[in-house]
C-alpha positions in Angstrom: 0.0 0.0 0.0 1.3 3.4 -0.9 0.7 6.2 1.6 0.5 9.7 0.0 0.6 12.7 2.2 -1.1 15.8 0.8 -0.3 19.2 2.2 -2.3 21.6 0.0 -4.5 23.4 2.5 -2.8 23.3 5.9 -1.2 26.7 5.4 2.2 25.4 6.5 5.3 24.6 4.5 6.2 20.9 4.4 9.4 21.8 6.3 7.3 22.8 9.2 5.4 19.5 9.4 6.7 16.3 10.9 5.5 12.8 10.1 6.0 10.0 12.7 5.0 6.4 12.0 5.1 4.1 15.0 4.2 0.4 15.4 5.7 -3.1 15.3 6.6 -5.6 12.6 7.0 -2.9 9.9 7.4 -4.1 6.4 7.7 -1.4 3.8 10.0 1.4 2.5 10.5 5.1 2.2 10.1 5.9 5.9 11.9 5.2 9.2 9.6 3.7 11.8 9.5 5.3 15.3 11.6 8.2 14.0 10.0 11.6 13.2 11.0 13.3 10.0 10.0 16.4 8.2 7.5 16.0 5.5 9.8 17.9 3.2 12.4 15.1 3.7 9.9 12.3 2.8 10.6 11.4 -0.9 7.7 12.4 -3.0 5.7 12.9 0.3 4.9 9.2 0.2 6.0 5.8 1.6 5.1 2.1 1.2 3.8 -0.2 3.9 2.6 -3.8 3.6 2.6 -4.7 7.3 2.4 -2.8 10.5 1.0 -4.0 13.9 -0.5 -1.5 16.4 0.5 1.4 14.2 0.0 5.1 14.5 0.7 7.8 12.0 1.2 11.2 13.6 1.2 14.6 11.9 2.9 17.3 14.0 3.4 21.0 13.4 6.7 22.8 14.0 8.1 20.3 16.6 9.3 16.7 16.1 7.0 14.6 18.3 8.3 11.9 20.7 7.2 8.3 20.0 4.4 8.8 22.5 3.3 12.4 22.3 1.9 14.0 25.5 -1.7 15.1 25.1 -1.4 18.2 27.3 1.9 19.4 25.9 2.1 22.3 23.5 3.0 20.0 20.7 0.2 20.4 18.1 -0.5 17.0 16.5 -3.1 14.6 15.3 -3.0 10.9 14.3 -4.4 7.9 12.6 -4.4 4.4 14.1 -3.8 1.6 11.7 -2.8 -2.0 11.4 -2.1 -4.2 8.4 -1.6 -7.8 9.3 -0.6 -10.9 7.3 -4.1 -11.0 5.8 -3.4 -7.7 4.0 -6.5 -6.1 5.6 -6.0 -2.5 6.7 -7.7 -1.4 9.9 -7.7 2.4 10.2 -9.4 5.3 11.9 -8.8 8.9 13.1 -8.5 9.1 16.8 -9.3 12.1 19.0 -9.5 10.1 22.2 -6.4 11.5 23.9 -6.3 14.9 22.1 -8.1 16.8 19.4 -5.4 18.5 17.4 -4.2 18.6 13.8 -7.2 17.9 11.5 -6.6 15.1 9.0 -8.6 13.3 6.4 -7.9 10.0 4.6 -9.2 8.2 1.5 -8.7 4.6 0.8 -10.8 2.4 -1.6 -14.4 3.8 -1.4 -13.8 5.3 2.1 -13.5 9.0 2.6 -13.1 9.8 6.3 -12.6 13.3 7.8 -14.5 16.4 9.0 -17.9 17.8 8.5 -17.1 20.8 10.7 -13.8 22.6 10.9 -11.3 22.0 13.7 -11.8 25.5 15.0 -15.6 25.1 15.1 -15.4 21.8 17.0 -13.0 23.4 19.5 -15.6 26.1 20.1 -18.3 23.5 20.5 -16.3 21.6 23.0 -15.4 24.7 25.0 -19.1 25.6 25.2 -20.2 22.3 26.8 -22.1 23.1 30.0 -20.0 22.3 33.1 -16.7 21.8 31.2 -13.5 23.4 32.4 -12.5 24.8 29.0 -9.4 26.6 30.5 -7.9 23.3 31.6 -8.6 21.3 28.5 -7.6 24.0 26.0 -3.9 24.1 25.1 -2.4 27.1 23.2 0.1 25.5 20.9 1.3 28.9 19.5 1.0 30.1 15.9 -2.7 30.4 16.4 -3.3 26.6 16.9 -5.5 25.4 19.8 -5.9 21.8 20.8 -8.2 20.1 23.2 -7.1 17.4 25.7 -9.3 14.4 25.6 -11.9 13.5 28.2 -10.1 10.3 29.2 -7.0 12.4 30.1 -8.6 15.3 31.9 -11.8 13.5 33.1 -11.9 15.8 36.2 -12.4 18.8 33.8 -15.5 17.2 32.2 -19.1 17.4 33.4 -19.7 14.7 36.0 -21.8 11.6 35.2 -23.4 11.7 38.7 -26.7 13.3 37.6 -27.0 10.7 34.8 -26.3 7.8 37.1 -28.8 9.1 39.7 -31.6 8.9 37.0 -30.7 5.3 36.4 -30.8 4.1 40.0 -33.0 1.0 40.2 -33.5 0.8 36.4 -33.4 -2.6 34.7 -30.4 -3.5 32.5 -29.9 -6.2 29.9 -26.4 -6.9 28.4 -26.8 -9.1 25.4 -24.2 -9.9 22.8 -24.8 -8.7 19.2 -25.6 -11.4 16.6 -22.2 -11.1 14.9 -20.2 -11.1 18.2 -17.5 -13.7 18.6 -18.7 -14.1 22.2 -22.2 -15.0 23.2 -23.7 -13.7 26.5 -27.0 -12.7 28.0 -27.0 -11.0 31.4 -29.8 -9.2 33.2 -30.0 -7.2 36.3 -30.2 -3.5 37.3 -28.4 -0.3 38.2 -28.1 -0.3 42.0 -30.2 2.0 44.1 -27.0 3.3 45.7 -24.9 3.1 42.5 -23.1 0.4 40.6 -24.5 -2.5 38.5 -25.4 -6.0 39.3 -26.1 -8.7 36.7 -26.6 -12.5 36.4 -26.4 -14.7 33.3 -29.6 -16.1 32.0 -27.8 -19.1 30.5 -25.3 -20.2 33.2 -24.1 -19.4 36.7 -21.9 -16.4 35.9 -22.4 -13.1 37.7 -21.1 -9.6 37.0 -20.9 -6.5 39.1 -19.5 -3.0 39.0 -19.4 -1.6 42.6 -20.6 1.9 43.2 -17.0 3.2 43.8 -16.0 1.9 40.4 -18.9 3.4 38.5 -17.9 7.0 38.8 -17.1 9.8 36.3 -13.4 8.9 36.3 -13.9 5.3 35.3 -16.6 6.0 32.8 -14.5 8.5 31.0 -11.5 6.2 31.2 -13.6 3.2 30.2 -11.5 1.1 32.5 -11.7 0.1 36.1 -12.4 -2.9 38.2 -15.4 -5.2 38.2 -16.5 -8.3 40.1 -16.7 -11.5 38.0 -18.2 -14.5 39.8 -17.3 -13.0 43.1 -13.7 -12.1 42.3 -12.5 -8.6 41.7 -10.4 -8.1 38.6 -9.5 -5.4 36.0 -12.6 -5.1 33.8 -10.7 -5.1 30.5 -8.1 -7.8 31.0 -8.3 -10.5 29.9 -10.4 -9.7 26.8 -13.2 -12.2 27.5 -17.0 -12.1 28.2 -16.5 -10.1 31.3 -14.6 -7.4 29.4 -17.2 -7.5 26.7 -20.0 -6.9 29.2 -18.1 -4.0 30.8 -17.4 -2.5 27.4 -21.1 -2.6 26.5 -22.1 -0.8 29.7 -19.4 1.8 29.1 -20.8 2.3 25.6 -24.3 2.8 26.9 -23.2 5.4 29.5 -20.8 7.3 27.2 -23.3 7.5 24.3 -26.3 8.1 26.5 -28.3 5.0 25.5 -29.6 4.2 29.0 -32.6 5.9 30.5 -34.8 5.5 33.6 -37.8 4.5 31.4 -35.9 2.7 28.7 -35.5 -1.0 28.0 -31.8 -0.6 28.5 -30.9 -3.5 26.3 -27.4 -3.3 24.8 -28.5 -5.6 21.9 -30.4 -2.6 20.6 -27.5 -0.2 20.4 -26.9 -0.5 16.6 -30.4 0.8 16.0 -30.3 3.7 18.4 -29.1 7.2 17.9 -26.2 8.2 20.2 -26.1 11.3 22.4 -29.8 12.0 22.6 -30.5 14.5 25.4 -28.0 16.0 27.8 -26.4 12.8 29.1 -23.4 10.9 28.0 -19.8 11.9 27.1 -20.3 15.4 25.6 -16.7 15.7 24.5 -17.1 12.5 22.4 -20.4 13.8 21.2 -18.9 17.0 19.7 -16.1 14.9 18.1 -18.8 12.6 16.6 -21.1 15.3 15.4 -18.3 17.3 13.7 -16.1 14.5 12.3 -15.6 10.8 11.6 -13.0 10.7 14.2 -13.8 9.2 17.6 -13.6 10.7 21.1 -13.7 7.9 23.7 -12.1 4.4 23.8 -15.0 2.3 22.4 -16.6 4.7 19.9 -14.4 3.4 17.1 -16.4 0.2 17.0 -19.9 1.2 18.0 -20.0 4.5 16.0 -18.4 2.8 13.0 -15.4 5.0 12.6 -13.1 2.0 12.2 -12.5 1.2 8.6 -11.6 -2.3 7.4 -10.2 -2.3 3.8 -8.3 -5.1 1.9 -5.2 -3.6 0.5 -2.3 -4.6 -1.9 0.8 -3.2 -3.5 -1.3 -1.0 -5.9 -3.6 0.4 -3.2 -3.4 4.1 -2.7 -3.9 5.6 0.8 -4.3 9.4 0.6 -3.7 11.4 3.8 -4.8 15.1 3.7 -3.5 17.6 6.2 -6.3 20.2 6.6 -6.3 23.8 7.7 -7.9 24.5 11.1 -10.7 26.3 9.4 -11.1 23.7 6.6 -13.6 20.8 6.3 -12.8 17.7 4.3 -12.7 17.8 0.5 
């Protein structure tokens, strides 16, 4: 696959833009993995890649980024996540989970992924969220560029989930795997009157619980905490099993605002529901979702369908466009 980097509308010279490709098992040419380089030094502004595991492609303005850029630094950057395995299938998306910075668009096959609103407009929308600490999450990166630190980094600067959780106290909850899920599970129970979640399997003896102290704004924004699986406390997301899938489904429901005091609260219905209805849920992720095809919290790439799967080969063109802060996608 040939990656072509286009810098027609960013307003910057290619010598002021750095490209950083990270990941493992790289097979390709024309770029050094895990080493930032100026776009002007990238031959023909392109490179080849046929394999890369757990990859990220960063676009950074003015400063060479480290391998793991710091979200709340003044380094102005944005990035794609992508993997190409031995099956020659590309998995790719634009992530704004950690930070909302340099706006980028990509085209591959029939997919055109980018922005419906400009970067600057989305920044204003995020800053205007009721209850958000816009001063803490907004980073002035100089040269007129502002970036926003993601909700899973500065969760304490985001509106609390407490009012939402209070409306759900005592409500029923069904966590049922989707028809195409590699795991099959069906759990039923409720949100606790004093917080938390308690569920039992309808098909076997398994039980699942999130205690009230682990169902707080911090853990919901992080989408990671502890749960109780068959009476034993464990990290909710490791290992990646049915317990982790149940936890993920609950985090999706809370972050995207699918649960309600009068609703069926059945996770099997999520694909047919509209996210972010009303004032509840992760409002940072909502603004990212409504203005772009990027994603703004850890599980949105799957449920909001921002993750692209595309078979690729040597002749496949992957076009990456660096946009101006006031530009929408072409």
